[in-house]
Each structure stands twice: as C-alpha cells, then as structure tokens.
C-alpha positions as CSV (number, residue, x, y, z in Angstrom):
1,M,15.0,-55.9,0.7
2,K,18.8,-57.6,2.0
3,Q,19.1,-58.9,4.9
4,Q,22.6,-57.2,5.0
5,L,20.9,-53.5,4.1
6,F,17.8,-54.0,6.4
7,E,20.4,-54.9,9.4
8,V,22.1,-51.7,9.0
9,L,19.3,-49.7,8.3
10,F,17.8,-51.0,11.8
11,N,20.8,-50.7,13.3
12,K,21.6,-47.1,12.6
13,V,17.7,-46.0,13.4
14,D,18.2,-48.0,16.7
15,D,21.5,-46.3,17.7
16,F,19.9,-43.1,17.3
17,I,17.5,-44.4,20.0
18,S,19.5,-45.6,22.3
19,H,21.0,-41.8,22.2
20,F,17.7,-40.7,23.0
21,E,17.0,-43.1,25.9
22,K,20.0,-41.4,27.6
23,V,18.2,-37.5,27.4
24,P,17.8,-36.2,30.7
25,L,14.4,-35.4,30.9
26,K,12.1,-36.0,34.1
27,R,9.2,-36.9,33.8
28,F,6.6,-34.5,35.5
29,N,3.3,-36.4,35.6
30,N,1.3,-39.2,33.6
31,G,-0.9,-37.5,32.0
32,L,-1.2,-36.4,28.8
33,A,-0.2,-33.2,28.2
34,W,3.8,-34.7,29.4
35,E,2.9,-38.1,27.4
36,Q,2.0,-35.7,24.3
37,F,4.9,-33.0,25.3
38,Y,7.7,-36.2,25.2
39,F,5.9,-37.7,22.1
40,S,6.8,-34.7,20.3
41,Y,10.5,-34.8,21.3
42,F,10.6,-38.5,20.2
43,S,8.9,-37.6,16.6
44,S,10.8,-34.7,16.0
45,M,13.9,-36.7,16.5
46,T,12.8,-40.0,14.2
47,N,11.2,-37.5,11.7
48,T,14.7,-35.9,11.2
49,L,16.5,-39.4,10.7
50,I,13.5,-40.9,8.7
51,H,14.0,-37.5,5.9
52,S,17.6,-37.7,6.1
53,M,18.2,-41.1,5.3
54,N,15.5,-40.7,2.4
55,H,17.5,-38.0,1.2
56,L,20.8,-39.8,1.3
57,D,18.7,-43.2,-0.1
58,Y,21.1,-44.7,2.7
59,V,21.3,-48.2,2.2
60,Q,19.0,-47.9,-0.7
61,F,15.9,-46.7,1.7
62,N,14.3,-45.2,-1.7
63,S,13.6,-48.5,-3.0
64,Y,11.9,-49.7,0.2
65,V,10.4,-47.3,2.4
66,I,10.2,-43.4,0.4
67,Q,6.8,-43.4,0.9
68,E,5.2,-41.2,3.9
69,E,2.9,-43.6,4.7
70,K,5.5,-46.0,5.6
71,L,6.7,-44.4,8.7
72,D,4.6,-43.9,11.5
73,N,5.1,-42.1,14.8
74,I,2.7,-43.2,17.9
75,G,2.3,-42.7,21.4
76,L,0.9,-45.5,23.4
77,T,-0.6,-45.9,27.0
78,Y,-2.0,-48.9,28.5
79,N,-3.3,-49.5,32.0
80,H,-2.7,-52.3,34.5
81,K,-5.0,-54.7,32.5
82,N,-3.4,-54.1,28.8
83,E,-6.3,-52.1,28.2
84,L,-5.6,-49.0,25.6
85,V,-6.3,-46.3,27.6
86,R,-4.5,-43.0,25.4
87,A,-3.1,-42.7,22.4
88,I,-1.5,-40.0,20.2
89,N,-1.5,-40.1,16.3
90,Y,-3.0,-43.4,16.6
91,E,-6.1,-44.1,13.7
92,E,-7.4,-47.4,14.7
93,N,-8.6,-47.8,11.0
94,K,-5.4,-48.0,9.6
95,E,-4.0,-51.9,9.1
96,N,-0.5,-51.3,10.4
97,H,-1.5,-49.5,13.1
98,K,-3.6,-52.4,14.3
99,L,-0.5,-55.1,13.2
100,I,1.8,-52.7,15.7
101,T,-0.7,-52.0,18.7
102,K,-1.6,-55.8,18.5
103,Y,2.1,-56.8,18.7
104,L,3.1,-54.2,21.5
105,Q,0.1,-55.6,23.7
106,D,1.1,-58.7,23.4
107,N,4.5,-58.1,24.9
108,L,3.6,-55.6,27.5
109,D,4.3,-58.2,30.5
110,K,7.6,-58.9,28.6
111,I,8.4,-55.3,28.9
112,R,7.3,-55.0,32.5
113,T,9.5,-57.7,33.5
114,N,12.3,-56.8,31.2
115,K,12.3,-53.0,31.4
116,Q,13.5,-50.7,35.2
117,A,9.9,-49.2,36.4
118,D,10.1,-45.1,36.0
119,T,12.3,-44.7,33.5
120,Y,12.1,-44.1,30.2
121,Q,14.0,-48.0,28.5
122,K,14.5,-48.5,24.7
123,I,12.7,-51.0,22.6
124,S,13.3,-52.5,19.4
125,C,11.9,-55.7,17.4
126,K,11.6,-56.6,14.2
127,Y,8.2,-57.8,12.7
128,E,7.3,-59.7,10.1
129,I,3.6,-60.5,8.8
130,D,2.3,-61.1,5.3
131,N,5.6,-60.6,3.1
132,T,6.1,-57.8,4.9
133,T,8.7,-56.3,7.7
134,Y,7.8,-53.9,10.0
135,F,10.9,-52.8,12.3
136,I,9.3,-51.0,15.6
137,T,11.9,-49.1,17.9
138,G,11.2,-46.9,20.8
139,T,10.9,-46.1,24.3
140,A,8.7,-47.6,26.9
141,F,8.2,-46.0,30.8
142,V,6.6,-48.9,33.5
143,D,5.0,-46.8,36.1
144,S,5.6,-48.7,39.3
145,D,2.6,-47.5,41.1
146,T,0.3,-48.3,38.4
147,Q,1.6,-50.6,36.3
148,S,0.6,-48.4,33.4
149,V,2.9,-48.6,30.0
150,T,3.6,-45.4,27.9
151,I,5.2,-46.1,25.0
152,A,6.7,-43.6,21.8
153,C,7.6,-45.7,18.8
154,C,8.6,-45.4,15.7
155,S,7.5,-48.0,12.8
156,L,9.1,-48.4,9.3
157,E,7.6,-50.5,7.1
158,I,9.8,-52.4,4.4
159,N,7.6,-53.7,1.5
160,G,9.1,-57.1,0.2
161,E,10.8,-60.2,2.2
162,I,13.8,-59.9,4.0
163,T,16.3,-61.9,2.0
164,Y,20.1,-63.1,2.0
165,K,20.0,-63.7,-1.3
166,E,21.3,-60.9,-3.5
167,D,20.8,-62.2,-7.5
168,S,24.4,-64.1,-8.4
169,Y,26.9,-61.8,-6.5
170,T,28.7,-63.2,-4.3
171,P,30.9,-61.0,-2.3
172,T,34.8,-61.2,-2.0
173,L,35.9,-59.4,1.3
174,N,33.7,-60.3,4.3
175,K,31.9,-58.1,5.8
176,A,34.5,-57.3,9.2
177,T,37.4,-56.7,6.7
178,C,35.2,-53.8,4.6
179,E,34.1,-52.4,8.0
180,E,37.9,-52.1,9.1
181,V,38.8,-50.5,5.8
182,Y,35.6,-48.3,6.0
183,Q,36.8,-47.3,10.0
184,E,40.2,-46.3,8.6
185,F,39.1,-44.1,5.5
186,I,36.3,-42.5,7.6
187,A,38.7,-41.7,10.0
188,L,40.6,-39.5,7.5
189,D,40.2,-35.8,6.8
190,D,40.6,-36.1,3.0
191,C,36.9,-38.3,1.9
192,S,38.6,-38.2,-2.3
193,E,38.8,-41.2,-4.7
194,I,42.3,-40.8,-3.9
195,A,42.4,-41.1,-0.5
196,A,40.1,-44.2,-1.2
197,H,42.5,-46.1,-3.2
198,Q,45.5,-45.5,-1.1
199,V,43.7,-47.1,2.1
200,A,42.5,-49.9,-0.3
201,E,46.2,-50.8,-1.5
202,E,47.3,-50.9,2.7
203,H,45.1,-53.8,2.5
204,K,46.2,-55.2,-0.5
205,I,42.6,-54.7,-1.8
206,S,41.4,-53.3,-5.6
207,L,39.1,-50.2,-4.9
208,D,36.8,-51.6,-7.7
209,I,36.5,-55.3,-5.7
210,L,36.2,-52.8,-2.6
211,N,33.2,-50.9,-4.3
212,K,31.5,-54.0,-5.4
213,D,31.5,-55.7,-1.7
214,F,30.0,-51.7,-0.3
215,I,27.3,-52.2,-2.2
216,Y,26.6,-55.7,-1.2
217,Y,26.8,-54.8,2.4
218,Y,25.8,-51.0,2.5
219,G,24.2,-50.4,-0.6
220,D,27.1,-47.8,-2.3
221,Q,30.4,-47.8,-2.7
222,V,32.7,-46.6,-0.4
223,I,33.1,-43.3,-0.8
224,N,29.1,-42.3,-0.8
225,Y,28.6,-44.3,2.0
226,C,31.4,-42.3,4.0
227,K,29.7,-38.9,2.9
228,K,26.1,-39.9,4.4
229,E,27.4,-41.7,7.5
230,R,29.3,-38.7,7.8
231,L,26.4,-36.5,7.7
232,L,24.3,-38.2,9.7
233,K,27.1,-38.4,12.8
234,S,26.6,-34.8,12.4
235,L,22.9,-35.0,13.1
236,E,23.7,-37.2,16.0
237,L,26.4,-34.9,17.3
238,L,23.8,-31.9,16.6
239,L,20.9,-33.7,18.2
240,F,22.5,-35.2,21.5
241,T,25.8,-33.2,22.3
242,S,26.7,-30.4,23.7
243,I,29.4,-29.7,21.1
244,D,30.1,-26.4,19.5
245,T,28.8,-26.4,15.5
246,E,32.0,-25.6,14.5
247,Q,33.5,-28.7,16.4
248,I,30.7,-30.8,14.9
249,A,31.0,-29.5,11.3
250,R,35.0,-30.7,11.5
251,K,34.1,-34.3,13.5
252,S,31.9,-35.0,10.6
253,G,34.4,-34.2,7.9
254,F,33.4,-31.0,6.8
255,K,35.0,-27.8,6.0
256,N,33.0,-25.7,8.8
257,W,29.6,-24.8,10.3
258,N,28.1,-23.0,7.1
259,E,29.2,-26.0,4.7
260,L,27.4,-28.4,7.0
261,L,24.6,-26.2,7.2
262,E,24.4,-25.5,3.3
263,T,24.2,-29.8,3.3
264,L,21.8,-30.3,5.8
265,S,19.3,-27.7,5.1
266,K,19.3,-29.3,1.4
267,I,17.3,-32.2,3.7
268,P,13.0,-32.1,2.9
269,N,11.1,-31.5,5.5
270,I,14.3,-30.4,7.9
271,N,13.6,-26.9,9.6
272,M,17.3,-26.1,11.0
273,N,16.1,-23.0,13.4
274,T,13.8,-25.5,15.0
275,L,15.9,-28.7,15.2
276,I,16.0,-29.9,19.1
277,R,19.2,-30.0,20.8
278,Y,18.0,-32.6,23.4
279,N,21.1,-32.4,25.7
C-alpha cells in the first residue's frame, strides 16, 4: 500500500478515536462487567467506521483490508506486573492477536508514564513485522490505585509493504495544493463536475491533472473522494454530536435526512436502528 494512502487511512481512524476519547463516560468500577460495556461501545464505533470505509473503498481500502479477519477489536487488562489478567475477544491461537498483545505489553510502562491516570486516553501506533503493517489505535485506562492498564483497541492488518513508490507516476501538484483545492470544493453545497471545474480553474489547474494527482494522494478522483468524505463526516456527526439529523444531513452535503439515511442504509453490516449516538 502506498505510504500516502496509508497515512490518510490511519489519520481517518485516528480522528474517530480522538472523538471517542472525549465521550463523557464515567467509569463505575474496574471489573469485567464495566470493561465489557465500554468495549461494546468502542467496537460498535470502530466496526461502523471500518465497514463504511470498506463500502466506500476509501483510499482503495478494498485492495488491502477487505477480509473480515483483517479487522480486530480486542479488550485487554494487564496488572501492575504487566501480566494479562482479563481479555475480551482475544484468541491466543491467532498469530496477529499474539503480535498485537506482545507489542502492547512491551509498551505498558510507556503508557503508564505518558498517559494521565484514571481517564481514558487515546493510544495509536503503526507496527510492521514480516512485510505486514498493523495499525493499532484505541484507548488506555491506567488505574492509579492498582497500576493496572485496560486497553480497548482496534487493529487493522495491511497486506504488503508500505511504500512511497507508485509505479513511475510523479504528481504535478504537491499535496498541500490538492488539500487547499479540496477544502474549497467540499465547502460548497454543489458536489458536481461543473463545480469541480470552476474551483480548479480558480487555481489555474486543469481538472484532469487535479484528478490524477488526487488519485495519487487520496486513492480517488476529487468528486468521488468528496462524496466519501461527506458520508464519513455525517457518521462522525451522528456518533459524536447531538446535532439534529436534518442539520447533519445539510452539513454533510445532503438535501435532507431521508437522502442521507438512504445512503447510510446501503452500507452492509450497519443497523441504523442500533447506531449509538455517544453524546
């Protein structure tokens, strides 16, 4: 997978984890029942996001992680001796689970040092082994009384080397220019080719060149990428704000809530009736 696309993918998942970190959940105890409740909240969010990116083929997602086994949500609790004492959704005979838990276990002292105790804080990393890249992101809770660490994490396995190389294509525009044009375009109510032409022309760029370079940096042409981003933005607002659904639809570039609902309902494995609005 290209480094550029990997970074876009990683940053999108990381953004959602950052929002989840701020969800006002008060921890009632340090037992398994609470950990299962928190983990179910966490995995519902990550599954919604990953299935959406899969459906949209976000940054060529399907080429690398479409298989269900490439996605894992795991809950882990380590005691003060860094021994695993509780686990949720963990299978010790799965090789990727072993790799992920070993990586986290090796970094527990760093988590205790760098993270504030008695609150859920985001963790994220990129971990490469045997030509396979994992990205691991989630939350960690350090108990100040017991020094135990409870982790809820989502991991994605990316097949193949993460590389900057992309055949022989060299983009004409730098990524900052593409991002500037894109931000102007996505701010418009109109997500049409005519609007894309107009924005490109204002920057004295041909839409053809913009699209080619957009594929290089983001995995799709500017209009398609804009539509994907708007849908993911609608999910972000649904999950992490209390904004009215009609407002969310308009903020995300849809005519109304019915149009957005119809679009979201096409995503496999997402039940809109059980979608959690965390705030």
